[in-house]
C-alpha positions as CSV (number, residue, x, y, z in Angstrom):
1,X,-21.3,-22.0,6.6
2,X,-20.7,-20.9,2.9
3,X,-21.9,-23.0,0.1
4,X,-19.5,-25.7,-1.4
5,X,-16.9,-24.0,-3.6
6,X,-17.2,-20.5,-2.2
7,X,-13.9,-18.9,-1.6
8,X,-13.3,-18.0,2.0
9,X,-10.5,-17.1,4.4
10,X,-9.3,-20.1,6.4
11,X,-9.0,-18.3,9.6
12,X,-11.9,-16.0,10.9
13,X,-10.3,-12.6,11.6
14,X,-13.3,-10.8,13.0
15,X,-12.3,-11.2,16.6
16,X,-13.8,-8.1,17.8
17,X,-17.4,-9.2,17.1
18,X,-17.1,-12.4,19.2
19,X,-18.0,-13.2,23.0
20,X,-19.2,-9.6,23.6
21,X,-22.1,-8.7,26.0
22,X,-25.1,-7.5,24.2
23,X,-26.5,-5.4,27.0
24,X,-25.0,-2.1,26.1
25,X,-27.6,0.6,25.1
26,X,-27.4,2.7,22.0
27,X,-30.8,4.3,22.3
28,X,-29.3,7.7,22.8
29,X,-27.8,7.6,19.4
30,X,-30.0,7.3,16.3
31,X,-28.7,4.4,14.2
32,X,-28.2,6.6,11.1
33,X,-25.6,8.5,13.1
34,X,-24.1,5.6,14.9
35,X,-20.4,5.7,13.8
36,X,-20.1,1.9,14.1
37,X,-22.8,1.6,11.5
38,X,-21.5,4.4,9.3
39,X,-17.9,3.1,9.3
40,X,-18.3,-0.1,7.2
41,X,-20.6,1.8,4.6
42,X,-18.3,4.6,4.3
43,X,-15.2,2.6,4.0
44,X,-16.6,0.2,1.4
45,X,-17.6,3.3,-0.7
46,X,-14.4,5.3,-0.2
47,X,-12.0,2.5,-1.5
48,X,-13.6,2.0,-4.9
49,X,-14.2,5.9,-5.2
50,X,-10.7,6.6,-4.5
51,X,-9.4,4.1,-7.1
52,X,-11.7,5.6,-9.8
53,X,-11.4,9.2,-8.8
54,X,-8.1,10.1,-7.2
55,X,-9.3,13.7,-6.9
56,X,-11.3,12.3,-4.0
57,X,-8.2,12.1,-1.9
58,X,-8.6,15.5,-0.3
59,X,-11.9,14.5,1.3
60,X,-10.8,11.1,2.6
61,X,-9.2,12.5,5.9
62,X,-12.2,14.8,6.6
63,X,-14.6,11.8,6.3
64,X,-12.6,9.6,8.7
65,X,-11.8,12.5,11.0
66,X,-15.5,13.2,11.6
67,X,-16.3,9.5,12.2
68,X,-13.3,9.4,14.5
69,X,-14.5,12.3,16.5
70,X,-18.0,10.9,16.9
71,X,-16.6,7.5,17.9
72,X,-14.1,8.7,20.5
73,X,-16.7,11.1,22.0
74,X,-19.0,8.3,22.4
75,X,-16.8,5.4,23.3
76,X,-13.3,6.5,24.2
77,X,-10.2,5.9,22.3
78,X,-8.6,2.4,21.3
79,X,-4.9,2.3,21.1
80,X,-3.3,0.5,18.1
81,X,0.5,0.7,19.1
82,X,1.3,3.1,16.4
83,X,0.8,6.3,18.4
84,X,4.3,6.9,19.8
85,X,6.1,6.0,16.5
86,X,3.8,8.1,14.5
87,X,4.5,11.1,16.9
88,X,8.3,10.6,16.6
89,X,8.2,10.4,12.8
90,X,6.3,13.5,12.3
91,X,8.2,15.5,14.9
92,X,11.4,14.6,13.1
93,X,10.0,15.9,9.8
94,X,8.8,19.0,11.5
95,X,12.2,19.7,13.0
96,X,13.5,20.2,9.3
97,X,11.7,23.5,9.2
98,X,13.5,25.0,12.2
99,X,16.3,26.6,10.1
100,X,14.7,27.4,6.8
101,X,11.8,29.7,7.9
102,X,9.6,28.4,5.3
103,X,5.8,28.2,6.2
104,X,5.2,25.5,3.6
105,X,7.3,22.9,5.6
106,X,4.8,22.5,8.6
107,X,1.9,22.7,6.1
108,X,3.3,19.7,4.2
109,X,4.2,17.8,7.4
110,X,0.6,18.2,8.3
111,X,-0.6,17.0,4.8
112,X,1.5,13.8,5.4
113,X,0.2,13.4,8.9
114,X,-3.4,13.2,7.5
115,X,-2.4,10.2,5.4
116,X,-0.3,8.1,7.9
117,X,-2.8,8.6,10.8
118,X,-5.6,7.0,8.8
119,X,-4.9,3.5,10.6
120,X,-5.3,5.2,13.9
121,X,-8.6,6.7,13.0
122,X,-9.9,3.5,11.4
123,X,-9.0,1.3,14.4
124,X,-11.7,2.6,16.5
125,X,-14.5,0.8,15.0
126,X,-16.0,-2.7,15.0
127,X,-14.4,-5.0,12.3
128,X,-16.2,-5.2,9.0
129,X,-17.8,-8.6,8.6
130,X,-16.6,-10.8,5.6
131,X,-13.9,-8.3,4.7
132,X,-11.7,-10.8,3.1
133,X,-14.4,-11.8,0.6
134,X,-15.1,-8.2,-0.2
135,X,-11.4,-7.6,-0.8
136,X,-11.2,-10.8,-3.0
137,X,-14.2,-9.5,-5.1
138,X,-12.7,-6.1,-5.5
139,X,-9.4,-7.3,-6.6
140,X,-10.9,-9.7,-9.1
141,X,-12.9,-6.8,-10.6
142,X,-9.7,-5.0,-11.0
143,X,-8.1,-7.9,-12.7
144,X,-11.2,-8.3,-15.1
145,X,-10.8,-4.6,-15.8
146,X,-7.2,-5.2,-16.7
147,X,-8.1,-7.9,-19.0
148,X,-10.8,-5.8,-20.8
149,X,-8.1,-3.0,-21.0
150,X,-6.0,-5.3,-23.2
151,X,-8.4,-4.8,-26.1
152,X,-8.1,-0.9,-25.9
153,X,-4.6,-0.4,-24.6
154,X,-3.1,0.4,-28.0
155,X,-5.6,3.3,-28.2
156,X,-4.4,4.9,-25.0
157,X,-1.3,7.1,-24.9
158,X,1.0,8.1,-22.1
159,X,1.2,6.7,-18.6
160,X,-2.0,4.8,-19.0
161,X,-0.5,2.3,-21.4
162,X,1.6,0.5,-18.8
163,X,-0.8,1.0,-15.8
164,X,-3.7,-1.2,-16.8
165,X,-5.4,-1.6,-13.5
166,X,-7.0,1.8,-13.1
167,X,-7.8,5.0,-15.0
168,X,-5.0,7.0,-16.5
169,X,-5.4,9.9,-14.0
170,X,-4.4,7.7,-11.2
171,X,-0.9,8.3,-12.6
172,X,1.9,5.9,-11.3
173,X,-0.1,4.1,-8.6
174,X,-1.8,1.3,-10.5
175,X,1.3,-0.8,-9.9
176,X,0.6,-0.5,-6.2
177,X,-3.0,-1.9,-6.7
178,X,-1.7,-4.9,-8.6
179,X,1.0,-5.5,-6.2
180,X,-1.5,-5.5,-3.3
181,X,-3.8,-7.8,-5.1
182,X,-1.0,-10.2,-5.9
183,X,0.1,-10.3,-2.4
184,X,-3.4,-10.8,-1.0
185,X,-4.1,-13.7,-3.3
186,X,-0.5,-15.2,-2.6
187,X,-1.0,-15.2,1.2
188,X,-4.6,-16.6,1.2
189,X,-3.6,-19.1,-1.5
190,X,-0.9,-20.5,0.8
191,X,-3.1,-20.6,3.8
192,X,-6.2,-21.8,2.2
193,X,-7.7,-25.1,3.5
194,X,-10.0,-26.3,0.7
195,X,-9.3,-27.1,-2.9
196,X,-11.9,-24.6,-4.3
197,X,-10.2,-21.9,-2.4
198,X,-6.7,-22.9,-3.7
199,X,-8.1,-23.0,-7.3
200,X,-9.8,-19.6,-6.9
201,X,-6.8,-17.7,-5.3
202,X,-4.2,-19.6,-7.4
203,X,-6.0,-18.6,-10.7
204,X,-6.1,-14.9,-9.6
205,X,-2.3,-15.0,-8.9
206,X,-1.6,-16.3,-12.5
207,X,-4.1,-13.7,-14.0
208,X,-2.2,-10.9,-12.4
209,X,1.1,-12.5,-13.4
210,X,-0.1,-12.8,-17.0
211,X,-1.4,-9.2,-17.0
212,X,2.0,-7.8,-15.8
213,X,3.7,-9.7,-18.7
214,X,1.2,-8.9,-21.3
215,X,1.2,-5.2,-20.5
216,X,5.1,-4.9,-20.3
217,X,4.4,-2.8,-17.2
218,X,6.8,-0.8,-15.2
219,X,9.7,-1.9,-13.2
220,X,7.6,-1.4,-10.0
221,X,6.7,-5.0,-10.2
222,X,10.3,-6.1,-9.6
223,X,9.4,-5.6,-5.9
224,X,7.4,-8.9,-6.3
225,X,10.5,-10.8,-7.7
226,X,12.4,-9.8,-4.5
227,X,9.5,-10.3,-2.0
228,X,7.9,-13.4,-3.3
229,X,10.7,-15.8,-2.4
230,X,10.8,-14.3,1.1
231,X,7.1,-14.8,1.5
232,X,7.3,-18.5,0.4
233,X,10.2,-19.1,2.8
234,X,8.2,-17.7,5.6
235,X,4.9,-19.2,4.7
236,X,6.2,-22.6,3.2
237,X,5.1,-24.9,5.9
238,X,4.6,-28.6,5.1
239,X,1.0,-28.6,4.2
240,X,1.6,-25.6,1.9
241,X,4.5,-27.2,-0.2
242,X,2.1,-29.2,-2.6
243,X,0.2,-25.9,-3.2
244,X,3.4,-24.0,-3.9
245,X,4.8,-26.7,-6.3
246,X,1.5,-26.5,-8.2
247,X,1.6,-22.8,-8.4
248,X,5.2,-22.8,-9.6
249,X,4.2,-25.4,-12.3
250,X,1.3,-23.2,-13.4
251,X,3.7,-20.2,-13.6
252,X,6.1,-22.3,-15.7
253,X,3.5,-23.3,-18.1
254,X,2.0,-19.7,-18.3
255,X,5.4,-18.3,-18.9
256,X,6.1,-20.9,-21.7
257,X,2.7,-20.2,-23.3
258,X,3.4,-16.5,-23.4
259,X,6.9,-16.9,-24.7
260,X,5.5,-19.2,-27.5
261,X,2.6,-16.9,-28.5
262,X,4.4,-13.6,-27.8
263,X,8.3,-14.0,-27.8
264,X,8.5,-10.2,-28.2
265,X,7.3,-9.8,-24.6
266,X,10.0,-11.9,-23.1
267,X,12.6,-9.9,-25.1
268,X,11.1,-6.8,-23.9
269,X,11.3,-7.9,-20.3
270,X,14.9,-9.0,-20.7
271,X,15.7,-5.6,-22.3
272,X,14.0,-3.8,-19.4
273,X,16.0,-5.7,-16.8
274,X,19.3,-4.9,-18.4
275,X,18.2,-1.2,-18.8
276,X,17.7,-0.9,-15.0
277,X,21.5,-1.6,-14.3
278,X,22.8,0.3,-17.3
279,X,24.3,3.4,-15.7
280,X,25.1,5.1,-19.1
281,X,21.9,4.8,-21.1
282,X,19.6,2.9,-18.9
283,X,16.2,3.7,-17.4
284,X,17.7,4.8,-14.1
285,X,20.4,7.0,-15.3
286,X,18.3,10.1,-14.4
287,X,17.8,8.8,-10.9
288,X,21.5,8.2,-10.4
289,X,22.2,11.9,-11.2
290,X,19.4,13.0,-8.7
291,X,20.6,10.6,-6.0
292,X,24.0,11.9,-6.2
293,X,22.7,15.4,-5.9
294,X,20.6,14.4,-2.9
295,X,23.6,12.9,-1.1
296,X,25.6,16.2,-1.8
297,X,22.8,18.3,-0.2
298,X,22.8,15.9,2.9
299,X,26.6,16.4,3.3
300,X,26.1,20.1,3.3
301,X,23.0,20.0,5.8
302,X,23.7,16.9,7.8
303,X,21.6,17.8,10.8
304,X,18.1,19.1,9.8
305,X,18.4,19.1,6.1
306,X,16.9,21.9,3.9
307,X,13.3,21.4,4.9
308,X,10.7,18.7,4.1
309,X,9.7,18.5,0.6
310,X,12.1,21.2,-0.5
311,X,14.5,19.0,-2.6
312,X,13.1,20.0,-6.0
313,X,14.0,22.3,-8.9
314,X,12.4,25.2,-7.0
315,X,14.9,25.2,-4.2
316,X,17.9,23.1,-5.4
317,X,20.1,23.3,-8.5
318,X,20.6,19.9,-10.0
319,X,23.7,21.1,-12.0
320,X,22.5,18.8,-14.9
321,X,20.5,20.3,-17.7
322,X,19.5,16.9,-19.2
323,X,17.5,15.8,-16.3
324,X,16.5,19.2,-14.9
325,X,13.0,18.7,-16.4
326,X,12.4,15.5,-14.4
327,X,13.7,16.9,-11.1
328,X,10.7,17.5,-8.9
329,X,11.8,15.1,-6.1
330,X,14.5,12.7,-5.2
331,X,13.0,9.5,-6.7
332,X,13.9,7.8,-3.4
333,X,11.9,8.3,-0.2
334,X,15.1,7.7,2.0
335,X,17.4,9.8,0.0
336,X,14.9,12.5,-0.1
337,X,14.6,12.3,3.7
338,X,18.3,12.6,4.0
339,X,18.5,15.7,1.9
340,X,15.2,17.4,3.2
341,X,15.3,16.4,7.0
342,X,18.9,15.5,7.6
343,X,20.0,12.8,10.1
344,X,17.6,13.9,12.8
345,X,14.5,13.6,10.5
346,X,15.6,10.5,8.7
347,X,16.1,8.5,11.9
348,X,12.8,9.8,13.3
349,X,11.0,8.7,10.0
350,X,12.8,5.3,10.1
351,X,11.6,4.8,13.7
352,X,8.1,5.3,12.6
353,X,8.4,2.8,9.7
354,X,10.0,0.2,12.0
355,X,7.4,0.8,14.5
356,X,4.7,0.3,11.9
357,X,6.3,-3.0,10.8
358,X,6.7,-4.1,14.4
359,X,2.9,-3.6,15.0
360,X,2.0,-5.5,11.8
361,X,4.4,-8.3,12.8
362,X,2.4,-9.0,15.9
363,X,-0.6,-10.2,13.6
364,X,1.5,-12.1,11.0
365,X,0.0,-15.4,12.1
366,X,-3.4,-14.3,10.8
367,X,-3.8,-14.2,7.1
368,X,-4.9,-10.5,7.0
369,X,-2.1,-9.6,9.3
370,X,0.5,-11.5,7.1
371,X,-0.9,-9.6,4.0
372,X,-0.5,-6.3,5.7
373,X,3.0,-7.0,6.7
374,X,4.1,-8.1,3.2
375,X,2.2,-5.1,1.6
376,X,4.1,-2.7,4.0
377,X,7.3,-4.4,3.1
378,X,6.7,-4.2,-0.6
379,X,5.8,-0.5,-0.3
380,X,9.0,0.2,1.6
381,X,11.1,-1.6,-1.0
382,X,9.4,0.5,-3.8
383,X,10.1,3.6,-1.7
384,X,13.8,3.0,-2.3
385,X,13.3,4.1,-5.8
386,X,10.4,6.5,-5.5
387,X,9.1,9.5,-3.4
388,X,5.5,9.0,-2.9
389,X,5.2,12.0,-0.6
390,X,4.9,14.2,-3.7
391,X,2.2,11.9,-5.2
392,X,0.0,11.2,-2.1
393,X,-2.4,9.1,-4.0
394,X,-0.3,6.0,-3.5
395,X,0.3,6.8,0.2
396,X,-3.4,7.1,0.8
397,X,-4.2,3.8,-0.9
398,X,-1.6,2.0,1.1
399,X,-2.7,3.5,4.5
400,X,-6.3,3.0,3.8
401,X,-5.6,-0.7,3.4
402,X,-3.4,-0.9,6.5
403,X,-6.1,1.0,8.5
404,X,-8.9,-1.3,7.1
405,X,-6.8,-4.3,8.1
406,X,-5.7,-3.0,11.5
407,X,-9.4,-2.2,12.2
408,X,-10.0,-6.0,11.9
409,X,-7.0,-7.1,13.9
410,X,-6.6,-4.6,16.8
411,X,-8.5,-6.0,19.8
412,X,-11.4,-3.9,21.0
413,X,-12.8,-3.8,24.6
414,X,-15.5,-6.4,24.8
415,X,-18.2,-4.0,25.9
416,X,-17.5,-1.7,22.9
417,X,-17.5,-4.7,20.4
418,X,-21.0,-5.7,21.6
419,X,-22.5,-2.2,21.3
420,X,-24.8,-1.6,18.5
421,X,-24.6,-5.2,17.2
């Protein structure tokens, strides 16, 4: 049992390590080469390295592919339920290259496949003990880093100014780190059973909310505005209502304090919201031009599109000089899919995404499963206005978290779970 006041998840998720026979022999494998032993250490090193050094993304797949090969060779393959959906999605994207005769199309499809197959690779191993506490500690450190960044943010120029949760070369994707941290703390806060847990996770929720306001960060966080009420409705059971009321009151007090001390921040937030819907001079006017062109391309190529990841200024004339410089993708994953892969590829990709959400929905009653489901939903909502295929850093981060979570949740055969324990 943990010490009094130590935050912990209210429901044990490490199902794979329980009630397993211990008679399996691992003597033929040196412990240093045992993939079950290597997987937790590799994973807990990969995540922080990836956040701090995004250039590391090219090696992530290779690491897990080697571990996967060793594990399957030793103990066989464990199904996660994602396999048929992933195959359908990737075949749909590959079909977009049938008409264009561009060797880059299949290569880029394979690049994406390396990312989205990470959950399949990571599901093969025993669950990592105390993962929830490890995640909580990591997200708390990111929050503290964001607070420390407040002191030096005025000295930083460019993209780093409104992305306080990681280094500037992480480009746009610090918003995803903050969103994932917020969702993690929100789900665990709602489901926690002890007062110390409520205080710990509730304080982290308010910390991230304060950082978002203080930094005047990008519109990426609007996803939380849409998704949080949905989560509260789904999770708002009777025993959670008092906690939710306390959290809302805390948020109101925090908002009032920020408005009193920094009224310019609330003014900036209001201006940003109105700018989003301003079609003439707003922040999305460039997107509207690009989206319109994507739909035109889809009408001209409705079946297979123009080839995966070819909707950019190298292959398409935007017919608008003002935004030509910003035209390197469609700024919407789904409009990009329509233009690049046509109806065939888009339907196949949607089938994969729906299949992924269906797999995650099975585990929604467990806190980690609920977190993964809401994380995937938030990411897909963000994909409505962004094309992360061109910036794979965010996709790798999301699918690393999905793979890590499904590793905890997908049942393993009892004899496998007990080996090497």
